[in-house]
Phi, psi and omega in degrees: 000124183279143179280147179280118182295341183289336183247008177290140178265117182283140179292147179287143179279164179297324180297327178298314181291328177294314179295319179297316178297319179296321179294318179296317179297316180295322179295317180296317181293326183260015188297319184293338172277329183273340185301318176298326179292316178297317179298316179299319181294316181296314179297319179300313181293318180297314182291319179297317178292327178292326181278339188309316179301323178294318179298320180296323178293319178292325181295331177300325181276315186278339183063018181211121184291320180297319178294320178298317178296320179295318179295319178296317180297317178298318178296321179294312180295321178296321178296319179295315180296316180295316178295319179296319180293323180291321187261002183297314181298306178300320180293321180297314180296320180293318179295321178297319177298319180294317180294330177286328185274340181298314177301321178296322178296319179294323178294321179296327178289320185286330184303309178295330178290321178294319177298321178297320179293318179295319177298323178295321179293316179297320178297322179295315180296319180296317179294323178296321177295317180296319180294319179296321178296317179293322179295320180292332182276322185259180178289121182298329183293324182272336186264340186302316179298319180296321178298320178296320180296317181293321178295325176296319179295322179296315180296325179295317180297320178292323178296326180295320178296316179292321182294322181300312181291320180293326179293316179294319177298317178297325178298315179292325177294322177295320178296319177294323178294330180284349180297332177297314177295323178297319179296321178296315178296324178296325176297317177296318179298320179298318179297317179298316182294321177295318178299317179296320181300308181290327176296318178296318181301311181289330180289315182290338176292320181203087182277351186299319180302325180293317180290326175297320179296324177296316180292333176293333180275350182255134176303150184301325182293344181253010182297321180296318179293320178296324178295320178297317179300312181294324177296318179293321178293321178296325176286329183285321187304313177297325177296318178299312181296317179296319178298315181294318180294319177296319179295316179296317181294321182293316180292323177295320180293319178297314179298318180300315182295312183291318182287335176298322179294326187270313189253339187107174190294314189296307180296322180296323179296315179294316180295324178293318178295317180296319179295322178295319178294319179291342178297342177288345180264116182297135171068311182280338183305311180299324180290319179294324182291339181280343185297308179300323180295319179292324177297315176298322181294316178295327176293326178286330178078188179066220180270005184301316178303322180293318180296320179295317179299315178296322179297317180289328175295316178296318179300315180295322178296315177297319182293316186284323188264339185237302186286312185297315176301322178295318180291315181293329179297332179267355181233249183269142175243091184237142178288136181303322181297321178296321180293321180298310181291326176296322178295316179297316180293321181293320178294319179295326184273325189236355182093197187299319182290351179298336180297336182290334184251008183297306182296312179296329178295320177299316180295320180292320175298324177295321177297315178298320179297317181296317187276325186262329185252306187294318180294337181269316186256340180229053186292332185258000182271123180264171177296325177296322177296318180294318177298321179294318178296319179296319179297318179292324179296325179273000180058039177270150177267152179291000000 
């Protein structure tokens, strides 16, 4: 039987592999310059696909996608301006209170350290007097080495008191010194966010050229498979955005309610907004959101730090055991270990903003695995079969 020349696959030439190797090498060498661009593109596509259902609903009324995108953008910017104008006064007063209380908090930390240093100095003077009395009473030749050892111990104890305070002071100075690097990184983050904003705006106005370009890169025989992949990703993006927004809103609302009881409305509002924003960071967000609350608590003194700590423990328990499972059941179903490693890899690859795409990247990779690998190599294997194999590997009983 003769083979059909129309479907024969021609072997790649040596020059093709040379060019491919050179392109891969150039990409690796220039990756640190390209990583912000890649991050901006991924964020732009995820957000644009998440917004797409809303744009389609508005387009039904306006009969024009560009007009629908413009109305959505105006509504989004108007909401931000209105929210900022409403919360500017409370946030300003709360921040001013916090900046006034931070020096007092630092003084409270230094007082016990200064007392420890003074006690070390007094102990040193007392020991020196005792050693001098013993030296005058006994033979100096036999007692001198012991006196030197005791004086060394005294100096060590005083040095420990000074070292403790100097180490803590140095730690805070290092943190302040790192603010320059943080400011530089914040500038880069701002550029990425501005790029993403305008990228999303132009994408939601007309996303078809991007999808046409994707199909141009895929051989015609794989267009059906590529279409299925893009459809699944398009369906996933709104679920991801809705899940993240619900999770952020729930944690922000819980923090606001608990902190309102402890600090009052103004501080609770700021802490709730900060907790909601930190909710976009998997796992680390709740710990980061507790830092301003603890600073305010130490500034207030008394039992306030303990109450704040207990409140955040209760909030985290409610979020992890009740709200988050309910929200995730309606959105993404991802294993926490996969999200943790994805977050570490995303931060290493894209910087601080990489945490925003850690969870969706895992879900998208899962989609690619299902469509490209599992359907080809494991077509008859069900999830129940995989669970059974895992149970047997772990020697678990039914």
